[in-house]
C-alpha positions, 0 to 999 in steps of 0.5 A: 313483155309489152314491146313483144305485145305491141310487136305481134299487134302490129306484124303478121305472124302467120300470113301464107296468103299475104306472103304468096299474094306479096310474091305473086305481085313481085314476080308480076312487077319485076316482069313488067319492069324489066320489059319496060326497061329492056324494050322501051322503044318497042313498047312504046310503038306498040302501046302509044307510051312514050320511051321517056315514061317507060324507063322510070316506070320500069325501074320503079317496078324493079325496085317495088318487085325487090322490096316485095321480095324482101318483105314477103321473106321476113319471118314476120310481115309487117302491117304497116308494110303490108299495108303501104304496099296496098296503098302503092297498089291502089294508086297505081290502079288510080293512076291507070284510069286517071291515064285513060280518062285523062288521055295523057298519052296517045294510047293504041288500042293495044295500050288502052287493052294493056292499061286495063289489064295492069289495072285489074290485075294489080287490083287483084293483088291488092285485093289478095293482099287485103284478105291476106293481111285480114287473115293474118290479123 
């Protein structure tokens, strides 16, 4: 009986907002990942990002999207896993800001706008996921 109580304490039972936020994040991450991998050279020119950066970033996003889809399809969403997703999203936002501030890449104006837009979108996903996680507690 204790094992069952502990399982429910560390998992989100009914989490419609969390599930939706994870799925939306999966779709956006997967779409971006696919574009990065398929059009790295074109994107590199448009945004001022090297293709050598976009290929692994795209591969990461595709794997992340797949993990989000698996996580969101579980009957019970692990709170620890959801927290990990939120942490990865927060790290992406921090890395985006750092990319802009440190000037790691010779971003074009469109590239700067894209990095900012992605950071805002990822922060919104993290916020929705956090809210969904809190509601499911």
